[in-house]
DSSP file (Angstrom, degrees, kcal/mol; ACC not computed):
  #  RESIDUE AA STRUCTURE BP1 BP2  ACC     N-H-->O    O-->H-N    N-H-->O    O-->H-N    TCO  KAPPA ALPHA  PHI   PSI    X-CA   Y-CA   Z-CA
    1    1 A M              0   0    0      0, 0.0     2,-0.5     0, 0.0     0, 0.0   0.000 360.0 360.0 360.0 130.5    9.5   31.7    1.0
    2    2 A I        -     0   0    0      2,-0.0     2,-0.4     0, 0.0     0, 0.0  -0.821 360.0-152.7 -99.1 131.3    8.1   28.2    1.5
    3    3 A H        -     0   0    0     -2,-0.5     3,-0.3     1,-0.1     0, 0.0  -0.870  11.7-168.7-104.4 134.7    5.7   26.8   -1.1
    4    4 A N    >>  +     0   0    0     -2,-0.4     3,-1.3     1,-0.2     4,-0.5   0.204  57.7 110.5-103.3  14.3    3.1   24.3   -0.1
    5    5 A D  H >>  +     0   0    0      1,-0.3     3,-1.4     2,-0.2     4,-0.5   0.829  67.3  68.5 -57.4 -32.3    2.1   23.4   -3.7
    6    6 A F  H >> S+     0   0    0     -3,-0.3     3,-1.5     1,-0.3     4,-0.7   0.844  88.2  65.5 -57.6 -34.3    3.7   20.0   -3.2
    7    7 A E  H X4 S+     0   0    0     -3,-1.3     3,-0.8     1,-0.3     4,-0.4   0.832  92.1  62.1 -58.5 -32.8    1.0   19.0   -0.8
    8    8 A E  H << S+     0   0    0     -3,-1.4    -1,-0.3    -4,-0.5     3,-0.2   0.780 107.7  43.8 -63.3 -25.4   -1.6   19.2   -3.6
    9    9 A F  H << S+     0   0    0     -3,-1.5    -1,-0.2    -4,-0.5    -2,-0.2   0.508 112.1  51.6 -98.6  -6.3    0.3   16.4   -5.4
   10   10 A T  S << S+     0   0    0     -3,-0.8    -2,-0.2    -4,-0.7    -1,-0.2   0.252  76.2 127.3-116.2  12.2    0.8   14.2   -2.4
   11   11 A V        -     0   0    0     -4,-0.4     3,-0.1    -3,-0.2    -3,-0.0  -0.275  67.3 -93.6 -66.8 157.3   -2.7   13.9   -1.0
   12   12 A E        -     0   0    0      1,-0.1     2,-0.3    53,-0.0    -1,-0.1  -0.308  38.6-102.8 -69.3 152.8   -4.1   10.5   -0.4
   13   13 A I        -     0   0    0     48,-0.1     2,-0.2    -3,-0.1    -1,-0.1  -0.617  43.3-151.1 -71.2 133.0   -6.3    8.7   -2.9
   14   14 A T    >>  -     0   0    0     -2,-0.3     3,-1.0     1,-0.1     4,-0.7  -0.538  28.3-101.0-103.0 172.1   -9.9    9.0   -1.9
   15   15 A E  G >4 S+     0   0    0      1,-0.3     3,-0.9     2,-0.2    -1,-0.1   0.857 123.0  57.2 -59.3 -36.1  -12.8    6.7   -2.5
   16   16 A K  G 34 S+     0   0    0      1,-0.2     4,-0.3     2,-0.1    -1,-0.3   0.731 103.0  55.4 -70.5 -19.9  -14.0    9.0   -5.3
   17   17 A D  G X> S+     0   0    0     -3,-1.0     4,-2.3     1,-0.2     3,-0.7   0.661  84.5  87.9 -80.7 -17.3  -10.7    8.5   -7.0
   18   18 A M  H <X S+     0   0    0     -3,-0.9     4,-3.2    -4,-0.7     5,-0.3   0.814  79.2  57.3 -61.0 -36.2  -10.9    4.7   -7.0
   19   19 A P  H 3> S+     0   0    0      0, 0.0     4,-2.0     0, 0.0    -1,-0.3   0.922 112.0  44.4 -59.3 -39.9  -12.8    4.4  -10.4
   20   20 A K  H <> S+     0   0    0     -3,-0.7     4,-2.6    -4,-0.3     5,-0.2   0.930 114.2  49.4 -65.9 -45.6  -10.0    6.2  -12.0
   21   21 A V  H  X S+     0   0    0     -4,-2.3     4,-2.7     1,-0.2     5,-0.2   0.941 112.4  47.5 -58.8 -48.7   -7.4    4.2  -10.2
   22   22 A N  H  X S+     0   0    0     -4,-3.2     4,-2.5     1,-0.2    -1,-0.2   0.883 112.0  49.9 -62.4 -39.0   -9.1    0.9  -11.1
   23   23 A R  H  X S+     0   0    0     -4,-2.0     4,-2.1    -5,-0.3    -1,-0.2   0.913 112.3  46.8 -67.8 -41.8   -9.4    1.9  -14.7
   24   24 A V  H  X S+     0   0    0     -4,-2.6     4,-2.8     2,-0.2     5,-0.2   0.933 113.7  48.6 -64.1 -45.3   -5.7    2.9  -15.0
   25   25 A A  H  X S+     0   0    0     -4,-2.7     4,-2.2    -5,-0.2    -2,-0.2   0.914 110.0  52.1 -60.7 -43.5   -4.6   -0.3  -13.2
   26   26 A E  H  X S+     0   0    0     -4,-2.5     4,-0.5    -5,-0.2    -1,-0.2   0.916 113.6  43.7 -59.3 -44.8   -6.8   -2.4  -15.6
   27   27 A G  H >< S+     0   0    0     -4,-2.1     3,-1.0     1,-0.2     4,-0.3   0.912 113.2  50.0 -68.6 -43.0   -5.3   -0.8  -18.6
   28   28 A L  H >< S+     0   0    0     -4,-2.8     3,-1.9     1,-0.2    56,-0.2   0.848  98.8  66.4 -66.0 -33.5   -1.7   -1.0  -17.4
   29   29 A A  H 3< S+     0   0    0     -4,-2.2    -1,-0.2     1,-0.3    -2,-0.2   0.756 100.0  53.0 -59.4 -23.5   -2.0   -4.7  -16.5
   30   30 A K  T << S+     0   0    0     -3,-1.0     2,-1.5    -4,-0.5    -1,-0.3   0.548  85.9  86.9 -88.0  -8.9   -2.4   -5.3  -20.2
   31   31 A R    <   +     0   0    0     -3,-1.9    53,-3.1    -4,-0.3     2,-0.5  -0.521  62.3 171.4 -92.8  68.5    0.8   -3.5  -21.2
   32   32 A V  B     +a   84   0A   0     -2,-1.5    53,-0.2    51,-0.2     3,-0.1  -0.686  43.2  23.6 -89.1 124.8    3.2   -6.4  -20.7
   33   33 A G  S >  S-     0   0    0     51,-3.6     3,-2.1    -2,-0.5    51,-0.2   0.171  88.0 -92.4  99.5 143.2    6.8   -6.0  -21.8
   34   34 A K  G >  S+     0   0    0      1,-0.3     3,-1.7     2,-0.2    -1,-0.1   0.820 122.8  62.1 -56.1 -34.2    8.9   -2.9  -22.3
   35   35 A R  G 3  S+     0   0    0      1,-0.3    -1,-0.3    -3,-0.1    -2,-0.1   0.669  99.7  56.3 -69.1 -14.0    7.9   -2.7  -26.0
   36   36 A M  G <  S+     0   0    0     -3,-2.1    -1,-0.3    48,-0.1    -2,-0.2   0.264  78.6 140.8 -98.2  10.0    4.3   -2.2  -24.8
   37   37 A A    <   -     0   0    0     -3,-1.7     2,-0.4    44,-0.1    46,-0.2  -0.169  35.0-159.6 -56.9 145.5    5.1    0.9  -22.7
   38   38 A M  B     -B   82   0A   0     44,-1.9    44,-2.8    -7,-0.1    43,-0.1  -0.997  14.8-124.4-132.2 129.5    2.5    3.7  -22.7
   39   39 A T     >  -     0   0    0     -2,-0.4     4,-2.5    42,-0.3     5,-0.2  -0.225  22.0-113.4 -72.1 160.3    3.3    7.3  -21.7
   40   40 A N  H  > S+     0   0    0      1,-0.2     4,-2.5     2,-0.2     5,-0.2   0.929 117.9  48.1 -54.2 -50.4    1.5    9.3  -19.1
   41   41 A S  H  > S+     0   0    0      1,-0.2     4,-2.3     2,-0.2    -1,-0.2   0.865 111.4  49.7 -65.9 -35.7    0.1   11.7  -21.7
   42   42 A R  H  > S+     0   0    0      2,-0.2     4,-2.3     1,-0.2    -1,-0.2   0.903 110.9  49.5 -69.4 -40.5   -1.0    8.9  -24.0
   43   43 A I  H  X S+     0   0    0     -4,-2.5     4,-2.7     2,-0.2     5,-0.2   0.942 112.8  47.9 -60.5 -47.2   -2.8    7.1  -21.2
   44   44 A R  H  X S+     0   0    0     -4,-2.5     4,-1.9     1,-0.2    10,-0.2   0.889 110.6  50.9 -63.8 -39.5   -4.5   10.4  -20.2
   45   45 A A  H  X S+     0   0    0     -4,-2.3     4,-1.1     2,-0.2    -1,-0.2   0.913 111.9  47.7 -63.7 -42.2   -5.6   11.1  -23.8
   46   46 A Y  H >X S+     0   0    0     -4,-2.3     3,-0.6     1,-0.2     4,-0.5   0.931 112.3  48.6 -63.3 -46.3   -7.1    7.6  -24.1
   47   47 A L  H ><>S+     0   0    0     -4,-2.7     5,-2.6     1,-0.2     3,-1.0   0.817 102.7  62.8 -66.2 -29.3   -8.9    7.9  -20.8
   48   48 A K  H ><5S+     0   0    0     -4,-1.9     3,-1.6     1,-0.3    -1,-0.2   0.855  96.5  58.2 -63.4 -33.2  -10.3   11.3  -21.8
   49   49 A T  H <<5S+     0   0    0     -4,-1.1    -1,-0.3    -3,-0.6    -2,-0.2   0.726 105.2  51.6 -67.5 -19.4  -12.1    9.6  -24.7
   50   50 A E  T <<5S-     0   0    0     -3,-1.0    -1,-0.3    -4,-0.5    -2,-0.2   0.334 127.5-101.3 -95.3   4.9  -13.8    7.5  -22.0
   51   51 A G  T < 5S+     0   0    0     -3,-1.6     2,-0.7     1,-0.2    -3,-0.2   0.577  84.8 126.2  87.6   9.5  -14.8   10.6  -20.1
   52   52 A L      < -     0   0    0     -5,-2.6     2,-0.7    -6,-0.1    -1,-0.2  -0.886  41.8-165.2-104.6 108.1  -12.1   10.4  -17.5
   53   53 A D        +     0   0    0     -2,-0.7     2,-0.4    -5,-0.1    -8,-0.1  -0.832  14.9 173.1 -96.4 112.0  -10.1   13.6  -17.3
   54   54 A I        -     0   0    0     -2,-0.7    -6,-0.1   -10,-0.2     2,-0.1  -0.977  21.7-138.7-124.1 128.4   -6.9   13.1  -15.4
   55   55 A G     >  -     0   0    0     -2,-0.4     4,-2.3     1,-0.1     5,-0.2  -0.312  28.5-104.9 -79.3 167.5   -4.1   15.6  -15.0
   56   56 A D  H  > S+     0   0    0      1,-0.2     4,-1.9     2,-0.2     5,-0.1   0.935 120.7  42.7 -57.8 -52.4   -0.4   14.9  -15.2
   57   57 A A  H  > S+     0   0    0      1,-0.2     4,-2.1     2,-0.2    -1,-0.2   0.878 112.6  54.4 -65.0 -38.0    0.3   15.1  -11.5
   58   58 A E  H  > S+     0   0    0      1,-0.2     4,-2.4     2,-0.2    -1,-0.2   0.888 106.0  53.0 -63.2 -38.2   -2.9   13.2  -10.7
   59   59 A M  H  X S+     0   0    0     -4,-2.3     4,-2.8     2,-0.2    -1,-0.2   0.924 108.3  49.4 -63.4 -43.3   -1.7   10.4  -13.0
   60   60 A R  H  X S+     0   0    0     -4,-1.9     4,-2.5     1,-0.2    -1,-0.2   0.894 110.3  51.4 -62.2 -38.4    1.6   10.1  -11.2
   61   61 A K  H  X S+     0   0    0     -4,-2.1     4,-2.2     2,-0.2    -1,-0.2   0.907 110.7  48.6 -63.1 -42.0   -0.3   10.0   -7.9
   62   62 A I  H  X S+     0   0    0     -4,-2.4     4,-2.7     2,-0.2    -2,-0.2   0.920 110.6  50.2 -64.4 -44.6   -2.5    7.2   -9.2
   63   63 A I  H  X S+     0   0    0     -4,-2.8     4,-2.5     1,-0.2    -2,-0.2   0.920 110.1  51.1 -59.8 -44.1    0.6    5.3  -10.5
   64   64 A Q  H  X S+     0   0    0     -4,-2.5     4,-2.8     1,-0.2    -1,-0.2   0.921 111.1  47.9 -59.2 -44.8    2.2    5.7   -7.0
   65   65 A F  H  X S+     0   0    0     -4,-2.2     4,-1.9     2,-0.2    -2,-0.2   0.915 110.3  51.8 -62.2 -44.4   -0.9    4.3   -5.4
   66   66 A I  H  <>S+     0   0    0     -4,-2.7     5,-2.4     1,-0.2     6,-0.6   0.916 113.8  44.3 -59.3 -44.2   -1.1    1.4   -7.8
   67   67 A R  H ><5S+     0   0    0     -4,-2.5     3,-1.4     1,-0.2    -2,-0.2   0.937 112.5  50.5 -66.2 -46.8    2.5    0.5   -7.0
   68   68 A Q  H 3<5S+     0   0    0     -4,-2.8    -1,-0.2     1,-0.3    -2,-0.2   0.778 116.9  41.2 -65.1 -26.3    2.2    0.9   -3.2
   69   69 A N  T 3<5S-     0   0    0     -4,-1.9    -1,-0.3    -5,-0.2    -2,-0.2   0.251 106.2-125.7-105.8  11.3   -0.9   -1.3   -3.2
   70   70 A N  T < 5 +     0   0    0     -3,-1.4     3,-0.2     2,-0.1    -3,-0.2   0.841  58.0 148.7  49.3  41.8    0.5   -3.9   -5.6
   71   71 A M  S   <S+     0   0    0     -5,-2.4     2,-0.4     1,-0.3    -4,-0.1   0.787  74.6  30.5 -75.3 -27.5   -2.5   -3.5   -7.8
   72   72 A V  S >  S-     0   0    0     -6,-0.6     3,-1.0     3,-0.0    -1,-0.3  -0.937  93.3-132.8-131.2 108.7   -0.4   -4.3  -10.9
   73   73 A R  T 3  S+     0   0    0     -2,-0.4    12,-0.1    -3,-0.2    -6,-0.0  -0.326  83.7   6.0 -63.9 139.5    2.5   -6.6  -10.2
   74   74 A R  T 3  S-     0   0    0      1,-0.2    11,-2.5    10,-0.1     2,-0.5   0.834  80.0-179.9  59.6  39.1    5.9   -5.5  -11.5
   75   75 A L  E <   +C   84   0A   0     -3,-1.0     9,-0.2     9,-0.2    -1,-0.2  -0.606   8.7 178.2 -74.0 119.5    4.7   -2.2  -12.8
   76   76 A C  E     -C   83   0A   0      7,-3.7     7,-1.9    -2,-0.5     2,-0.3  -0.601  15.2-159.0-114.6 173.0    7.7   -0.5  -14.4
   77   77 A S  E     +C   82   0A   0      5,-0.2     2,-0.3    -2,-0.2     5,-0.2  -0.987  13.4 164.2-151.7 156.1    8.4    2.8  -16.2
   78   78 A S  E >   -C   81   0A   0      3,-1.9     3,-1.6    -2,-0.3    16,-0.0  -0.850  61.4 -74.1-151.4-174.8   11.0    4.2  -18.5
   79   79 A G  T 3  S+     0   0    0     -2,-0.3     3,-0.1     1,-0.3   -40,-0.0   0.696 131.3  57.8 -61.7 -17.5   11.3    7.1  -20.9
   80   80 A K  T 3  S-     0   0    0      1,-0.3     2,-0.3   -41,-0.1    -1,-0.3   0.582 117.9-103.8 -89.3 -12.3    8.9    5.2  -23.1
   81   81 A G  E <   - C   0  78A   0     -3,-1.6    -3,-1.9   -44,-0.1    -1,-0.3  -0.855  54.0 -26.7 128.3-162.7    6.2    5.0  -20.5
   82   82 A Y  E     +BC  38  77A   0    -44,-2.8   -44,-1.9    -2,-0.3     2,-0.3  -0.701  59.5 152.0 -96.2 144.1    4.6    2.5  -18.1
   83   83 A Y  E     - C   0  76A   0     -7,-1.9    -7,-3.7    -2,-0.3     2,-0.5  -0.977  44.2-105.1-161.2 164.4    4.6   -1.2  -18.6
   84   84 A V  E     -aC  32  75A   0    -53,-3.1   -51,-3.6    -2,-0.3    -9,-0.2  -0.866  44.0-110.4 -98.1 129.2    4.5   -4.5  -16.7
   85   85 A A        -     0   0    0    -11,-2.5     3,-0.1    -2,-0.5   -53,-0.0  -0.364  27.2-168.7 -59.2 130.3    7.8   -6.4  -16.7
   86   86 A S  S    S+     0   0    0     -2,-0.1     2,-0.3   -54,-0.1    -1,-0.2   0.587  70.6  32.8 -96.6 -12.9    7.6   -9.5  -18.8
   87   87 A T  S  > S-     0   0    0      1,-0.1     4,-2.0     0, 0.0     5,-0.1  -0.924  81.9-114.3-136.9 161.7   10.9  -11.0  -17.6
   88   88 A N  H  > S+     0   0    0     -2,-0.3     4,-3.0     1,-0.2     5,-0.2   0.858 117.4  58.7 -61.7 -34.6   12.9  -11.0  -14.4
   89   89 A E  H  > S+     0   0    0      2,-0.2     4,-2.3     1,-0.2    -1,-0.2   0.931 106.0  46.6 -62.5 -46.0   15.5   -9.0  -16.3
   90   90 A E  H  > S+     0   0    0      2,-0.2     4,-2.2     1,-0.2    -1,-0.2   0.918 114.7  48.2 -60.6 -43.2   13.1   -6.2  -17.1
   91   91 A W  H  X S+     0   0    0     -4,-2.0     4,-2.6     1,-0.2    -2,-0.2   0.936 113.4  45.2 -64.1 -47.9   11.9   -6.1  -13.5
   92   92 A L  H  X S+     0   0    0     -4,-3.0     4,-2.3     1,-0.2    -1,-0.2   0.853 111.1  54.4 -66.6 -34.4   15.4   -6.1  -11.9
   93   93 A E  H  X S+     0   0    0     -4,-2.3     4,-2.2    -5,-0.2    -1,-0.2   0.921 111.3  45.0 -63.2 -44.4   16.5   -3.5  -14.4
   94   94 A W  H  X S+     0   0    0     -4,-2.2     4,-3.0     2,-0.2     5,-0.2   0.928 111.5  52.3 -66.9 -44.4   13.7   -1.2  -13.3
   95   95 A L  H  X S+     0   0    0     -4,-2.6     4,-2.6     1,-0.2    -2,-0.2   0.916 111.2  47.6 -57.2 -43.8   14.2   -1.9   -9.6
   96   96 A D  H  X S+     0   0    0     -4,-2.3     4,-2.4     2,-0.2    -1,-0.2   0.921 112.9  48.4 -64.3 -43.6   17.9   -0.9  -10.0
   97   97 A S  H  X S+     0   0    0     -4,-2.2     4,-2.4     2,-0.2    -2,-0.2   0.917 113.0  47.5 -61.7 -44.2   17.0    2.2  -11.9
   98   98 A Y  H  X S+     0   0    0     -4,-3.0     4,-2.6     2,-0.2    -2,-0.2   0.899 110.8  51.8 -65.5 -41.0   14.4    3.2   -9.3
   99   99 A R  H  X S+     0   0    0     -4,-2.6     4,-2.7    -5,-0.2    -2,-0.2   0.921 110.7  48.3 -60.6 -44.8   16.8    2.5   -6.5
  100  100 A R  H  X S+     0   0    0     -4,-2.4     4,-2.1     2,-0.2    -2,-0.2   0.911 112.7  47.6 -64.4 -42.7   19.5    4.8   -8.1
  101  101 A R  H  X S+     0   0    0     -4,-2.4     4,-2.0     2,-0.2    -2,-0.2   0.919 113.1  49.1 -64.0 -42.3   17.0    7.6   -8.7
  102  102 A T  H  X S+     0   0    0     -4,-2.6     4,-2.5     1,-0.2    -2,-0.2   0.925 110.6  49.7 -63.0 -45.5   15.7    7.3   -5.1
  103  103 A N  H  X S+     0   0    0     -4,-2.7     4,-2.5     1,-0.2    -1,-0.2   0.880 109.2  52.8 -61.5 -38.0   19.3    7.4   -3.7
  104  104 A A  H  X S+     0   0    0     -4,-2.1     4,-2.3     2,-0.2    -1,-0.2   0.897 110.1  48.1 -64.6 -39.9   20.1   10.5   -5.9
  105  105 A M  H  X S+     0   0    0     -4,-2.0     4,-2.5     2,-0.2    -2,-0.2   0.910 111.9  48.8 -66.8 -41.9   17.0   12.3   -4.5
  106  106 A I  H  X S+     0   0    0     -4,-2.5     4,-2.6     2,-0.2    -2,-0.2   0.912 111.4  50.2 -63.9 -42.0   17.9   11.3   -0.9
  107  107 A Y  H  X S+     0   0    0     -4,-2.5     4,-2.6     2,-0.2    -2,-0.2   0.919 111.1  48.7 -61.6 -44.2   21.5   12.5   -1.4
  108  108 A T  H  X S+     0   0    0     -4,-2.3     4,-2.5     2,-0.2    -2,-0.2   0.906 111.2  50.6 -62.5 -42.1   20.2   15.8   -2.9
  109  109 A L  H  X S+     0   0    0     -4,-2.5     4,-2.4     2,-0.2    -2,-0.2   0.938 111.7  46.9 -60.5 -48.2   17.9   16.3    0.1
  110  110 A K  H  X S+     0   0    0     -4,-2.6     4,-2.8     1,-0.2    -2,-0.2   0.900 113.0  49.0 -62.5 -41.1   20.7   15.6    2.6
  111  111 A C  H  X S+     0   0    0     -4,-2.6     4,-2.4     2,-0.2    -1,-0.2   0.910 110.6  51.1 -64.5 -41.3   23.0   18.0    0.8
  112  112 A S  H  X S+     0   0    0     -4,-2.5     4,-0.5    -5,-0.2    -2,-0.2   0.911 114.5  42.8 -62.7 -42.7   20.3   20.7    0.7
  113  113 A I  H >< S+     0   0    0     -4,-2.4     3,-0.9     1,-0.2    -2,-0.2   0.931 114.3  50.4 -68.7 -45.9   19.7   20.4    4.4
  114  114 A K  H 3< S+     0   0    0     -4,-2.8    -2,-0.2     1,-0.2    -1,-0.2   0.871 115.1  43.1 -60.3 -39.1   23.4   20.2    5.3
  115  115 A N  H 3< S+     0   0    0     -4,-2.4     2,-0.5    -5,-0.2    -1,-0.2   0.463  84.7 114.0 -90.0  -1.8   24.2   23.3    3.3
  116  116 A E    <<  +     0   0    0     -3,-0.9     5,-0.2    -4,-0.5    -4,-0.0  -0.591  30.9 165.7 -75.4 120.7   21.2   25.3    4.4
  117  117 A N        +     0   0    0     -2,-0.5    -1,-0.2     1,-0.1    -4,-0.0   0.522  64.1  65.1-110.3 -10.1   22.4   28.3    6.5
  118  118 A T  S    S+     0   0    0      1,-0.0     2,-0.4     2,-0.0    -1,-0.1   0.558  95.2  60.6 -95.2  -7.4   19.4   30.5    6.6
  119  119 A I  S    S-     0   0    0      2,-0.0     2,-1.5     0, 0.0    -1,-0.0  -0.967  82.0-126.3-121.2 136.0   17.1   28.2    8.6
  120  120 A N        +     0   0    0     -2,-0.4     2,-0.4     2,-0.0    -3,-0.1  -0.647  45.4 173.8 -79.0  92.7   17.8   26.9   12.1
  121  121 A F        -     0   0    0     -2,-1.5     2,-0.8    -5,-0.2    -2,-0.0  -0.883  38.0-120.0-110.2 132.0   17.5   23.2   11.3
  122  122 A D    >   -     0   0    0     -2,-0.4     3,-2.1     1,-0.2     4,-0.2  -0.585  20.7-155.6 -70.2 108.2   18.3   20.5   13.8
  123  123 A Q  G >  S+     0   0    0     -2,-0.8     3,-1.8     1,-0.3     4,-0.3   0.694  86.3  74.8 -62.1 -20.3   21.0   18.5   12.0
  124  124 A S  G >  S+     0   0    0      1,-0.3     3,-1.1     2,-0.2     4,-0.3   0.731  81.2  72.2 -65.2 -19.4   20.1   15.4   14.0
  125  125 A N  G X> S+     0   0    0     -3,-2.1     3,-1.3     1,-0.2     4,-0.6   0.709  78.1  77.7 -67.1 -18.8   17.1   15.1   11.7
  126  126 A L  G X4 S+     0   0    0     -3,-1.8     3,-1.0     1,-0.3    -1,-0.2   0.852  87.4  57.9 -59.0 -34.0   19.4   14.1    8.9
  127  127 A N  G <4 S+     0   0    0     -3,-1.1    -1,-0.3    -4,-0.3    -2,-0.2   0.708 100.1  57.8 -70.3 -18.4   19.6   10.6   10.4
  128  128 A K  G <4        0   0    0     -3,-1.3    -1,-0.2    -4,-0.3    -2,-0.2   0.623 360.0 360.0 -84.6 -13.8   15.9   10.2   10.1
  129  129 A I    <<        0   0    0     -3,-1.0    -1,-0.2    -4,-0.6    -2,-0.2   0.448 360.0 360.0 -86.8 360.0   15.9   10.8    6.3
């Protein structure tokens, strides 16, 4: 059985989302340095006091949009939350961590496709991933 729930979390940011995006970007830009990191849930709780109700998945979508559009330069994340790198070392550390996580996801995807026996999948598509 194929679930399309993922599509709900990967939709594009719309014009009506932009006030939320801009408010999150504005707040994150002030969180300079790893020690100033703020978690997803803490950001959402703070924004709720301002009348902006943002769900967990929606926040991740907003963060992705902010990164892809370079709205907050050097936006990093860790187990402690989101922050702006204050040094080249923090930035490079996050980039390396993100690269490793991305490579692990790509490897898992390729293994899943390669080992799938119940779907007639064109193996040549592996090179496109």
